[in-house]
C-alpha positions in Angstrom: 0.0 -7.2 -24.4 -1.9 -8.8 -22.0 -5.6 -9.3 -22.9 -8.7 -10.1 -21.3 -11.6 -11.4 -23.4 -15.1 -12.0 -22.5 -13.8 -13.5 -19.4 -16.4 -14.9 -17.1 -15.8 -16.7 -14.0 -18.6 -17.9 -11.1 -18.4 -18.7 -7.5 -20.5 -20.3 -5.6 -23.1 -20.3 -8.2 -22.7 -16.6 -8.9 -21.2 -14.5 -11.3 -18.3 -12.5 -9.8 -16.6 -11.6 -13.2 -19.3 -11.6 -16.2 -18.0 -11.2 -20.2 -15.4 -8.8 -19.3 -12.8 -7.4 -21.7 -10.1 -5.4 -21.3 -6.3 -4.4 -23.2 -3.5 -3.8 -20.8 -0.9 -1.9 -22.6 2.8 -2.9 -23.0 4.6 -1.6 -19.8 0.8 0.3 -18.6 0.9 0.6 -15.1 -2.6 0.0 -14.5 -4.5 1.1 -11.0 -7.5 -1.6 -10.7 -10.9 -0.6 -8.6 -14.0 -1.2 -7.5 -15.9 -1.4 -4.6 -15.3 -3.6 -1.8 -16.9 -7.7 -3.3 -16.3 -6.5 -6.8 -14.1 -9.2 -8.1 -10.9 -7.5 -8.1 -8.7 -10.0 -6.4 -10.5 -12.6 -8.0 -9.8 -11.2 -11.7 -6.1 -11.5 -10.7 -6.3 -14.9 -9.6 -7.5 -15.5 -13.0 -4.6 -13.6 -14.7 -2.2 -15.7 -12.7 -4.3 -19.1 -13.3 -5.0 -20.0 -9.8 -8.9 -19.7 -10.6 -9.6 -21.0 -13.8 -12.3 -18.5 -15.8 -16.0 -20.4 -16.5 -16.0 -18.8 -20.0 -13.3 -16.2 -22.0 -9.8 -16.2 -22.1 -7.0 -14.3 -21.0 -4.0 -13.8 -23.5 -0.1 -12.9 -23.4 3.1 -13.3 -24.9 4.8 -16.7 -24.5 7.4 -16.9 -21.8 6.0 -13.8 -20.3 6.7 -14.0 -16.4 4.1 -12.8 -13.8 4.7 -11.9 -10.3 2.1 -12.0 -7.7 2.5 -12.7 -3.6 1.2 -15.7 -2.7 -1.7 -15.2 0.3 1.0 -16.9 3.1 4.0 -14.8 4.7 7.2 -16.6 4.2 8.4 -18.0 7.3 11.2 -20.0 8.9 15.0 -19.4 9.9 15.8 -17.9 6.9 17.0 -14.0 6.8 14.9 -11.5 4.9 18.1 -11.0 2.9 18.6 -14.5 2.4 14.6 -14.8 0.9 14.8 -11.9 -1.2 18.2 -13.2 -2.8 16.5 -16.4 -3.6 13.6 -15.1 -5.3 15.5 -14.5 -8.2 15.7 -18.2 -9.1 17.5 -17.9 -12.5 20.2 -16.0 -10.7 20.4 -19.4 -7.8 19.9 -21.7 -10.6 23.0 -20.2 -12.5 25.4 -19.6 -9.9 24.5 -23.3 -8.4 25.5 -24.3 -11.9 28.5 -22.4 -12.0 30.1 -24.0 -9.0 29.4 -27.9 -10.9 29.7 -27.8 -14.2 32.4 -28.7 -15.8 31.8 -28.1 -19.7 33.5 -25.4 -20.3 31.2 -24.0 -23.4 28.2 -24.1 -21.1 30.1 -22.5 -18.4 31.2 -19.8 -20.5 27.5 -19.3 -21.0 26.4 -19.4 -17.8 29.3 -16.4 -17.0 27.8 -14.5 -19.6 24.2 -15.0 -18.5 25.5 -14.0 -14.7 26.7 -10.7 -16.3 23.9 -10.1 -18.3 21.1 -10.4 -15.3 23.5 -7.7 -13.5 24.0 -11.4 -10.7 26.6 -10.1 -8.9 25.2 -6.6 -8.0 22.0 -8.8 -6.4 22.9 -8.6 -3.0 22.9 -4.4 -3.2 20.2 -4.7 -5.1 18.1 -6.9 -2.4 19.3 -4.4 0.7 18.5 -1.5 -1.2 15.3 -3.4 -1.3 14.3 -4.2 2.0 16.0 -0.7 3.2 13.1 1.0 1.8 10.5 -1.4 3.3 11.8 0.0 6.6 14.9 -3.0 7.5 17.5 -2.0 8.4 20.9 -4.0 8.9 19.8 -6.0 12.3 16.5 -6.5 10.6 18.1 -7.7 7.3 20.1 -10.7 9.2 17.0 -12.0 11.8 15.6 -14.9 11.1 12.2 -14.7 9.4 10.1 -15.9 12.5 11.0 -13.2 14.8 8.7 -10.9 12.7 5.7 -10.5 13.1 2.8 -10.9 9.9 3.1 -7.4 9.1 6.3 -7.8 8.5 7.1 -11.1 7.3 4.7 -9.3 3.8 6.6 -6.7 3.8 9.3 -9.4 3.3 7.0 -11.4 0.8 6.2 -8.0 -1.4 10.8 -7.3 -1.2 11.1 -10.8 -2.3 8.4 -10.1 -5.2 10.2 -6.6 -6.5 13.5 -7.9 -6.6 12.4 -11.1 -8.7 11.4 -8.1 -11.7 8.7 -10.0 -13.6 7.6 -8.8 -16.4 4.3 -8.4 -15.5 3.8 -7.3 -11.5 0.2 -7.8 -10.0 0.2 -6.0 -6.4 -2.9 -6.5 -4.3 -3.2 -3.8 -1.6 0.5 -3.7 -1.4 0.7 -0.8 1.3 -1.7 -2.6 3.9 1.3 -3.7 6.0 3.3 0.1 5.5 3.8 2.7 7.0 3.8 6.2 5.4 8.1 6.0 5.1 7.6 2.9 2.9 4.9 3.6 1.2 6.3 6.4 -0.2 9.5 4.7 -1.3 7.5 1.9 -2.6 6.0 5.0 -4.7 8.9 6.0 -6.1 10.1 2.1 -7.3 6.7 1.7 -9.5 6.8 4.7 -10.9 10.6 4.0 -12.2 9.4 0.4 -12.6 10.4 -1.2 -15.9 7.6 -3.7 -16.6 3.6 -3.8 -16.8 2.2 -2.9 -13.4 -1.1 -3.7 -12.2 -1.8 -2.7 -9.1 -5.2 -3.2 -6.5 -5.0 -0.1 -4.1 -7.4 2.1 -2.6 -4.8 4.8 -2.0 -5.8 8.2 -4.3 -2.5 9.5 -3.8 -0.6 6.1 -5.3 -3.2 6.1 -8.4 -2.6 9.3 -8.9 1.4 9.6 -8.6 1.9 6.0 -10.5 -0.6 4.4 -12.9 -1.3 6.2 -16.0 -5.1 3.5 -17.0 -7.1 3.5 -14.3 -8.6 -0.5 -14.8 -12.8 -0.2 -13.3 -14.5 -3.2 -12.3 -18.1 -2.8 -11.6 -20.6 -5.5 -12.1 -19.2 -7.8 -13.4 -17.6 -5.7 -16.2 -14.3 -3.8 -17.0 -13.5 -0.1 -18.1 -10.1 0.9 -19.1 -9.6 4.8 -18.5 -6.5 6.5 -19.6 -4.7 8.8 -17.0 -4.8 8.8 -13.2 -7.4 8.0 -10.3 -9.0 12.0 -10.4 -9.0 11.9 -13.9 -10.9 8.8 -14.1 -13.7 10.3 -11.5 -13.6 13.3 -14.0 -14.2 10.5 -17.3 -16.6 8.6 -15.0 -18.7 11.5 -13.9 -19.0 12.7 -17.8 -20.1 9.0 -18.7 -22.7 9.2 -15.6 -23.6 12.6 -17.8 -23.9 10.8 -20.7 -26.0 8.0 -20.2 -28.3 10.2 -18.0 -29.3 12.1 -20.9 -29.1 9.1 -22.9 -31.9 7.1 -20.5 -33.8 10.3 -20.3 -34.0 10.8 -23.8 -35.3 7.1 -24.3 -37.6 7.0 -21.7 -39.4 10.0 -23.4 -39.5 7.8 -26.3 -40.8 4.9 -24.5 -43.2 6.5 -23.3 -44.6 8.3 -26.4 -44.5 4.8 -28.3 -46.4 3.4 -25.3 -48.9 6.3 -25.7 -49.3 5.6 -29.2 -49.8 1.9 -28.8 -52.6 2.5 -26.2 -54.9 4.4 -28.3 -54.8 3.3 -31.6 -54.6 -0.5 -31.0 -58.2 -1.0 -31.4 -58.5 1.3 -34.2 -58.4 -1.1 -37.6 -57.0 2.3 -39.2 -54.1 2.5 -37.2 -53.8 -1.3 -35.8 -50.8 -1.6 -38.5 -49.2 1.9 -37.4 -49.3 0.4 -33.8 -48.2 -2.6 -34.3 -45.1 -2.1 -36.1 -44.3 0.9 -33.0 -45.5 -2.2 -30.8 -42.5 -4.2 -32.3 -39.9 -1.5 -31.9 -40.5 -0.7 -28.8 -40.0 -4.4 -28.0 -36.8 -4.4 -30.0 -35.3 -1.1 -28.2 -32.7 -1.7 -25.8 -32.8 -0.3 -22.4 -30.5 2.0 -21.5 -29.2 1.6 -17.9 -28.3 4.1 -16.2 -24.3 4.4 -14.9 -25.1 2.1 -11.3 -23.4 4.1 -8.2 -23.1 2.3 -5.2 -24.8 3.3 -2.2 -22.4 5.5 0.0 -21.5 3.5 2.9 -22.5 5.4 6.1 -20.1 6.6 8.7 -21.6 9.1 10.9 -19.3 9.1 14.5 -21.6 10.1 17.8 -20.8 13.5 19.1 -19.9 13.8 22.5 -21.0 15.8 25.3 -18.4 19.3 25.8 -15.7 19.5 28.5 -13.1 21.9 29.5 -9.8 21.9 27.7 -7.1 19.7 28.0 -8.9 16.3 28.0 -5.0 15.0 28.4 -2.0 16.3 29.1 0.9 14.2 29.5 4.4 15.8 31.0 7.9 13.8 31.2 6.1 10.6 30.5 8.4 7.1 29.7 6.3 4.6 28.4 7.3 0.8 27.7 6.3 -2.9 28.3 9.4 -4.2 30.3 10.4 -3.1 33.1 13.2 -0.4 32.8 13.2 -0.3 29.1 11.2 2.4 27.8 9.9 2.6 24.0 9.2 6.3 24.5 10.5 8.8 26.9 10.0 12.6 28.4 6.7 13.1 26.1 5.3 16.3 26.8 1.8 16.3 25.0 -1.3 18.4 25.4 -4.7 17.4 23.9 -7.6 19.4 24.1 -11.2 18.7 23.0 -10.8 20.0 19.1 -7.2 18.7 18.6 -7.0 16.6 15.0 -3.5 14.9 15.3 -1.6 12.5 12.8 1.0 10.5 14.4 3.5 10.1 11.8 7.1 7.8 11.9 7.9 4.6 10.7 6.6 0.9 12.0 8.1 0.3 15.3 9.5 3.7 16.0 6.3 3.6 18.7 3.2 5.3 17.1 1.1 2.2 18.4 2.9 2.6 22.0 1.4 6.3 22.2 -1.4 5.4 21.3 -2.0 3.0 24.2 -0.4 4.9 26.6 -3.3 7.9 25.6 -6.0 5.1 25.0 -5.2 4.4 28.9 -4.3 0.8 28.0 -0.7 1.4 29.3 0.5 3.6 32.0 3.6 6.1 32.7 7.0 4.4 33.6 8.5 7.8 34.5 6.7 11.1 34.5 2.7 11.8 34.2 -0.3 11.8 32.6 -3.1 13.4 34.0 -6.4 13.0 32.1 -10.3 14.8 32.4 -12.4 12.0 34.6 -15.1 12.2 32.3 -13.8 11.6 29.4 -14.9 8.7 27.2 -12.5 7.2 24.4 -12.7 4.9 21.6 -9.5 2.8 20.5 -10.4 1.6 16.8 -7.3 -1.3 15.5 -6.9 -3.6 12.9 -7.4 -6.5 15.3 -10.6 -5.3 17.0 -11.7 -6.2 13.0 -10.3 -9.6 12.7 -11.2 -10.5 16.4 -14.9 -9.9 15.3 -17.3 -13.2 15.5 -17.4 -14.8 12.4 -21.1 -16.6 13.2 -22.8 -13.9 15.1 -24.1 -10.8 13.7 -23.6 -6.9 14.1 -27.2 -6.7 15.8 -26.0 -9.2 18.5 -22.4 -7.8 18.5 -23.9 -4.3 19.5 -26.4 -5.5 21.8 -23.9 -7.4 23.9 -21.7 -4.0 23.7 -24.2 -1.8 24.7 -25.4 -3.9 27.8 -28.3 -2.1 29.0 -29.6 -0.3 26.2 -32.3 -0.3 24.6 -32.9 -2.3 21.2 -34.1 0.9 19.4 -30.9 2.8 20.9 -28.7 -0.4 19.5 -30.2 -0.3 16.1 -29.7 3.4 16.4 -26.1 3.1 16.9 -25.8 0.8 14.0 -27.6 2.5 11.4 -25.2 5.1 12.4 -23.1 2.7 10.3 -25.0 1.5 7.3 -26.3 -1.5 9.4 -30.0 -1.3 9.0 -32.6 -4.3 7.8 -31.5 -7.1 6.7 -27.2 -6.0 6.9 -28.0 -6.0 10.8 -29.2 -9.7 11.1 -26.6 -11.0 8.3 -23.3 -12.6 9.8 -20.4 -11.2 10.4 -18.7 -13.9 8.3 -20.7 -12.9 5.3 -19.6 -9.1 5.6 -16.8 -7.6 3.3 -13.4 -6.5 5.2 -15.4 -2.9 4.8 -18.1 -3.6 6.3 -16.4 -5.5 9.2 -14.5 -2.1 9.8 -17.6 -0.3 9.8 -18.8 -2.5 12.5 -15.7 -2.2 14.5 -16.1 1.9 14.2 -19.7 1.3 15.8 -18.7 -0.9 18.5 -15.8 1.5 19.6 -18.0 4.7 19.0 -21.4 3.6 20.9 -20.7 5.8 24.0 -19.8 8.7 22.3 -16.0 9.2 22.9 -14.5 12.4 23.3 -11.2 11.4 22.1 -11.2 8.7 19.0 -7.7 7.0 18.4 -7.4 5.7 15.1 -4.7 3.1 14.2 -4.9 2.6 10.2 -8.6 2.6 10.1 -8.5 2.1 6.1 -7.0 -0.9 5.4 -9.9 -2.6 4.3 -11.5 0.4 2.9 -12.5 1.0 -0.7 -11.1 4.7 -2.2 -15.3 6.1 -1.6 -15.4 4.4 2.1 -12.3 6.3 2.8 -13.5 9.1 1.8 -17.0 8.8 3.5 -14.9 8.4 6.7 -12.9 11.8 5.6 -16.0 13.4 6.0 -17.7 11.7 8.7 -14.1 12.5 10.9 -14.5 16.5 9.6 -18.1 16.1 10.7 -17.5 14.8 14.3 -16.7 17.3 17.1 -14.6 15.1 19.8 -10.7 15.0 18.9 -9.0 12.6 17.0 -5.7 10.8 17.2 -5.1 9.1 13.6 -2.5 7.0 12.9 -2.3 6.5 8.7 -0.4 5.7 5.8 -3.2 7.3 3.5 -1.7 10.6 3.1 -4.8 12.1 1.4 -6.7 11.4 4.7 -4.0 12.5 7.0 -4.2 16.1 4.5 -7.7 16.3 5.0 -8.2 15.3 8.7 -5.5 16.8 10.8 -4.0 19.9 11.7 -1.6 18.6 13.9 1.4 16.6 13.2 3.6 14.5 15.8 6.5 12.7 14.9 7.3 9.9 17.2 11.2 9.1 16.9 13.4 9.0 17.8 12.8 7.2 21.4 10.6 10.0 22.0 7.5 12.0 20.3 7.4 16.0 19.4 5.3 18.3 17.3 6.1 18.4 13.7 6.2 22.0 12.5 5.3 21.4 9.0 2.4 20.3 7.1 2.5 16.6 5.4 3.5 18.0 2.3 6.8 19.4 3.9 6.8 16.2 5.9 6.9 13.9 2.2 9.7 16.1 1.2 11.6 15.5 4.7 11.6 12.3 4.0 11.8 12.1 0.2 15.3 14.3 1.0 13.5 16.8 -0.8 13.5 19.8 1.5 13.4 20.2 5.0 10.4 21.3 7.3 9.3 24.6 7.8 9.5 26.5 11.0 5.5 27.0 12.6 7.2 29.1 15.1 9.4 31.7 13.9 10.3 34.2 15.7 10.8 32.9 18.9 14.2 32.2 19.8 13.6 28.3 21.8 12.0 27.7 18.3 14.8 28.9 16.7 17.4 26.8 18.8 14.5 23.6 18.1 14.6 24.4 14.2 18.8 24.7 14.0 18.3 20.9 15.9 16.2 19.4 13.8 18.4 20.9 10.6 21.5 19.3 12.2 19.7 16.2 12.8 18.5 15.6 9.5 21.3 17.0 7.7 23.0 14.1 10.0 20.2 12.0 8.2 20.9 12.5 5.0 25.0 12.6 5.2 24.3 8.7 6.6 22.4 8.2 3.6 24.7 9.8 1.1 27.6 7.4 2.7 25.2 4.2 3.0 24.7 4.9 -0.5 28.1 5.4 -1.9 29.3 2.3 0.4 26.0 0.3 -1.7 27.9 1.8 -4.8 31.7 1.0 -3.9 30.4 -2.9 -3.1 28.8 -3.0 -6.8 32.0 -1.7 -8.6 34.2 -4.3 -6.0 31.7 -7.3 -7.1 31.8 -6.1 -10.8 35.6 -5.9 -11.3 36.2 -9.0 -9.7 33.9 -10.6 -11.3 36.1 -9.2 -14.6 39.0 -10.4 -13.2 38.1 -14.0 -12.8 36.8 -13.7 -16.1 40.0 -12.2 -17.7 41.7 -15.3 -15.9 39.6 -18.2 -17.3 40.3 -17.0 -20.7 44.1 -16.9 -20.1 43.8 -20.2 -18.9 40.8 -22.1 -20.3 40.4 -20.2 -23.9 37.4 -22.8 -24.9 35.3 -21.7 -22.1 35.8 -17.8 -22.2 34.1 -15.1 -22.8 32.8 -14.5 -26.4 34.9 -11.1 -26.4 37.5 -11.9 -24.3 38.2 -15.5 -26.2 39.1 -12.7 -29.4 41.8 -11.1 -27.4 45.5 -12.9 -28.2 47.6 -13.8 -25.1 49.5 -10.4 -24.9 46.2 -8.4 -25.1 45.0 -10.4 -22.3 47.5 -9.5 -20.0 47.4 -5.8 -20.9 44.3 -6.1 -20.0 44.5 -7.7 -17.1 47.2 -5.4 -15.5 44.1 -2.6 -16.0 41.1 -4.9 -14.7 43.9 -5.7 -11.1 44.8 -1.7 -10.9 40.9 -1.1 -11.4 40.3 -3.7 -8.3 42.8 -1.9 -6.3 41.3 1.0 -6.6 37.6 -0.4 -5.9 38.8 -2.2 -2.7 40.3 0.9 -1.5 37.5 3.0 -2.4 34.8 0.3 -0.6 37.3 0.3 2.5 37.6 3.7 2.7 33.3 4.3 2.9 33.0 1.0 5.0 35.4 3.5 7.5 33.2 6.7 6.8 30.2 5.3 7.7 31.1 3.4 10.6 32.4 6.9 11.7 29.5 8.9 10.8 27.0 6.1 13.0 29.4 6.3 15.9 29.3 10.4 15.5 25.4 10.2 15.6 24.9 7.4 18.6 
């Protein structure tokens, strides 16, 4: 069990965490939540020993291994595959020792430990984790420096998951993931055998993975059993109880104060008045459960335009001449459309968004757009590029050049920047506040089309709910790229899948798509009865079936490789026992030479069968890949 007792952490002379206590249950899966700036990352750093507490302590069993992703992404010429394998420090040390050790007894211990930690299946485990996080075979073999920062952080996450610490600490692990990788991570964490503490604002992850919520508010910790939805219900009940208790105490306080005021001056009642005054002084005030103020998101509504806003006709788009990323794009966007773009990172979602935002032009085909249309395009780069020494008021004044001070203040006020918040330096704002400022800037002209590329990365759960409400109140069109399926489900009424070098309407709901990604179901066809739609449905089913067959063949190849590795290791152990009994495994050292010979014959036959199975699986996979190319 990991126990936090009376923990106080001060930063910059301010109490971030104040006499906080909590007991994390063994093998518990805990969601650490709190508003932006509440101190969640500070608490995690205190747990891993990066920050020394000013008071209190964190107790855990001796030898417990903690795992946490460093702030700096891995880099260099090493490949993602090698980086992940290197994360298991014990395995690497044992393998190196097995190559140089000359002590037979120690060598036997080394090999026994290698088998105990399943060291020989490590390559296949590392590959599976990388595949789950979006790295295909080619990407696994590229140098780290060829990847963007987001993909490097995926490598860091893969390495941490592969190292399998006793306590796994994750800080917003889905920020650099697409929806598909987020779904894989969620399933991985569900079955994680150790203790999990995850900082996340993903409502679905908190509902599907964790069994406790650790709420950090006002420097205090409160542990709630159950999922996030259960936490919200319990917090609402607690708020109601506190409100009732506070109202009762306030009434009693008022009654005592009235008695003291009326009777202090009278000799006959002065003693009783003094007694009540002492009672009043000793009364500890009940503090109502503090609710953080609602974050403001209020998108200005655009003027009306006749449909369509944008029409793509067999358009192709890319960045290098004659090398399109997406081809044969046919898409119509109307003023009331709410479209979510689905598909893995790297498939072209952002490229399509940039085409629609007029940042890219078609290489082939055509794009027709309404001449009066205004577009607001939000990306994470805009958040990162905000000048830290400028204020929200200065940013908006520059962006709304020529506008009156009242108009500038009004736009800022829509997003919660009023009074002192409008004149605070951006460098002092939280990540969520900077995201709000970026949204305020891109919507200053009341856009007819709002394109949002991962708008929730810096927003906590409450802020995301406020954004959902604002989008549902906004009367313009919305194009959304997000791994937050809760937001997609509540705001989008059209889904477009970007995959295979093009983008097509996805005929189903986000739940259908999740089932499809996880292999649980096939998408429903929204156009039943239409012959062309039926053909499209059959094509999609055939494509989905082909992908499913490829996944099954890859799994079979991995299993065959694992079996081959284990059998080779066992044969080596038997050979060692036959020629060096002193250095043999304990179970093999007990066998006589004749028994070892019989055992070796059986294992050799198993090895031959494993090699054949591995070769057959590899050939089947190559044939299937060639057929779908």
